[in-house]
C-alpha positions as CSV (number, residue, x, y, z in Angstrom):
1,M,-6.7,-1.3,13.1
2,A,-4.8,-0.6,9.9
3,A,-1.2,0.3,10.1
4,F,-0.3,4.1,10.8
5,V,1.5,6.4,8.0
6,M,3.1,9.3,9.0
7,I,2.7,12.4,7.4
8,E,6.3,13.6,5.9
9,A,5.4,17.6,7.0
10,F,4.7,16.3,10.3
11,V,8.7,16.1,10.8
12,E,9.1,19.6,9.7
13,H,6.1,20.9,11.5
14,L,7.3,19.1,14.8
15,A,10.7,20.1,14.5
16,E,9.6,24.0,14.2
17,G,7.4,23.5,17.3
18,A,3.8,23.5,15.8
19,H,3.1,20.4,17.8
20,D,2.6,19.9,21.6
21,L,1.5,16.4,21.2
22,G,0.7,16.1,24.9
23,A,-1.2,19.0,25.3
24,D,-2.6,20.3,21.8
25,T,-6.2,19.3,20.6
26,L,-5.7,16.2,18.3
27,K,-8.5,15.2,15.8
28,I,-9.7,12.4,13.4
29,A,-11.0,13.5,10.2
30,L,-12.6,11.2,7.7
31,T,-12.1,11.0,3.8
32,N,-12.8,8.5,1.1
33,T,-10.2,10.3,-1.0
34,A,-6.4,8.8,-0.8
35,V,-3.8,10.7,1.6
36,D,-0.2,11.5,0.0
37,E,1.7,11.4,2.8
38,T,4.6,13.0,0.8
39,S,2.5,16.0,-0.4
40,D,-0.6,16.6,1.8
41,A,0.3,18.6,4.9
42,L,-2.9,20.4,6.2
43,L,-6.6,19.3,6.6
44,T,-7.5,21.7,3.8
45,D,-5.1,19.3,1.2
46,L,-7.9,16.7,2.1
47,T,-11.5,16.0,0.6
48,E,-13.5,15.2,3.8
49,I,-16.7,13.1,3.6
50,T,-19.8,15.2,4.0
51,A,-20.8,16.3,7.5
52,E,-23.9,14.7,8.3
53,N,-25.8,12.2,10.7
54,G,-23.1,12.1,13.1
55,Y,-20.1,13.3,11.4
56,S,-18.9,16.7,11.9
57,S,-17.0,18.6,9.4
58,G,-13.3,18.6,11.1
59,G,-14.0,15.3,12.9
60,S,-14.1,14.7,16.3
61,A,-11.3,15.2,19.3
62,V,-9.5,12.4,20.5
63,T,-8.4,11.6,23.9
64,I,-4.7,11.5,24.7
65,S,-4.2,8.7,27.3
66,S,-0.6,9.4,27.7
67,S,2.2,11.2,26.0
68,T,5.6,10.1,27.5
69,Q,9.4,9.6,27.0
70,T,11.2,6.8,28.4
71,D,15.1,6.4,27.4
72,G,14.9,8.8,24.5
73,T,11.8,7.4,22.7
74,Y,8.7,9.3,22.9
75,K,5.3,7.5,22.7
76,L,1.6,8.9,22.3
77,V,-1.2,6.8,23.1
78,L,-4.7,7.5,22.2
79,A,-8.2,6.4,23.6
80,D,-10.4,4.6,21.0
81,L,-12.5,7.2,19.2
82,V,-16.2,6.4,18.1
83,F,-18.1,7.9,15.2
84,T,-21.8,6.9,15.3
85,A,-24.0,7.2,12.7
86,S,-27.9,9.2,13.5
87,G,-30.5,10.1,11.7
88,G,-29.0,8.5,8.6
89,S,-25.7,7.3,7.1
90,F,-22.5,8.9,6.4
91,G,-19.6,8.2,4.5
92,P,-18.4,6.5,2.6
93,L,-15.1,6.7,4.0
94,R,-11.5,4.7,3.6
95,Y,-9.2,7.1,5.5
96,A,-9.2,8.0,9.3
97,V,-6.7,11.2,9.4
98,L,-4.8,12.2,12.4
99,Y,-4.3,16.2,12.7
100,N,-3.6,18.8,15.1
101,D,-6.2,21.3,15.6
102,T,-4.7,23.8,17.8
103,P,-1.9,25.7,15.9
104,S,-2.9,28.6,14.0
105,S,0.4,28.4,11.6
106,P,0.3,26.1,10.1
107,L,-3.2,25.7,10.4
108,N,-4.7,22.2,11.1
109,P,-1.4,20.2,10.3
110,L,-1.8,16.7,9.4
111,I,0.0,13.9,11.7
112,G,-0.6,10.7,10.1
113,Y,-3.4,8.7,8.5
114,W,-4.8,5.1,8.5
115,D,-6.2,3.2,5.6
116,F,-8.8,0.6,6.2
117,G,-8.3,-1.0,2.5
118,S,-12.0,-0.3,1.0
119,S,-14.6,1.9,1.3
120,V,-17.1,1.5,4.2
121,T,-20.5,3.4,4.8
122,I,-21.9,3.8,8.2
123,A,-25.5,3.1,8.4
124,D,-28.0,4.8,10.7
125,T,-27.3,3.7,14.4
126,E,-24.1,1.8,13.3
127,T,-20.8,2.9,14.5
128,F,-17.2,3.1,13.2
129,T,-14.4,2.7,15.5
130,C,-10.8,3.8,15.4
131,D,-9.4,1.3,17.7
132,F,-5.8,2.6,18.7
133,N,-3.4,0.4,20.2
134,A,-2.9,1.1,23.9
135,T,0.4,-0.9,24.2
136,T,2.6,0.4,21.3
137,G,0.6,3.8,20.8
138,V,-0.3,5.4,17.8
139,L,3.4,6.7,17.0
140,T,6.9,6.6,18.4
141,I,9.7,8.9,18.2
142,A,13.1,7.7,18.8
């Protein structure tokens, strides 16, 4: 999977108590429009791909495999997430964006994203997998 890029506003949102990464509902939304890690802060700042054929508006929830701290370093590990096109294609898409669906203020704050380098369209019955590294985790905070 592409390298994870943290959204700058995530640090402020974390410090102000918007996130409980071990318990909140985290989701992946898909977009074909470049994400700006310095100015994009909320899901509403993005242009998602059209909700159709296996992709729902707001994306899909991810399963938190572990949320642990050891020796002052926190690590978030997520289970892989698979999107499946059904009844037609969806996309094109280039970016998978991790956000928190739980807080009401700020609403749907962004955490970070992955840039896959080029746009792809997922054809009917094909899958698009967000393959998260179970060893290094999605993000670490020290």
